[in-house]
N, C-alpha and C positions, 0 to 999 in steps of 0.2 A: 281273769285271764290278764296277761300283757300281750300286747302290740305294741309294732312299730305306724305311728299316723302318722304319715307327711314327715318323717325325720325322728320324728318325737318320742320315745317312749309313753304308753300311757295306758291304766286298766281299766277294760270294761267288760260288763256283765258278760258271763257263762251266756252260752244259747244265743247265738245276737245273728242275725242274718246281717251284709252288709247293706240289706233295707232301713232295719233296725238303727247299725250304729250310724249311719245319713240323719235319720232323724231325730238321735239324740244327740248329734254334732247339727242340728239347723239346716241341714241340705234338703230336708223333705219334698218332694214337688219340683225343687230347681234342679234346669240342667249341670250333671258334676259327667266327669269323665273318673271312673275308678279304675285305677293299677293291683293290682292282688296277686302278692308276690312276682310281678314283673309279667304279670302276663293283666290284657286289657279283658274287660268284661263288658258285654251290654247288659243295658240296661231292664233288661228282661229278665235279666238274671240272676238280677240285685237282690228281689224276694228269696230266692231260694238257694244261694248261695250263706255257706254260717261262715263264721269270723273263730278260726282256731288260735289258740296258743301260738303266741312266735311266726304268726304273718305282720307280712309286713304291706301295709296299702297307703295307697299312694292318694285322694284324692284335687283335684282340680273341678273349683267350677268353673262353664262359659259362658263368660259372658259377651256383648256387642254395644260394638258403639263405634264411633266415627270421630 
């Protein structure tokens, strides 16, 4: 299926969850903010929210520093 990820069209496997997508992108276990179709998701939702055809997803990694 095709989604828009951080402004770029991308093909991802069907029947994936947000958690699956994050793992495939190398963000597994890292603190991130995920927005799905302009709605922020809570981290506890990542495992249960499916990725669907045409979704617009923004992923921002949280970093700290001085």
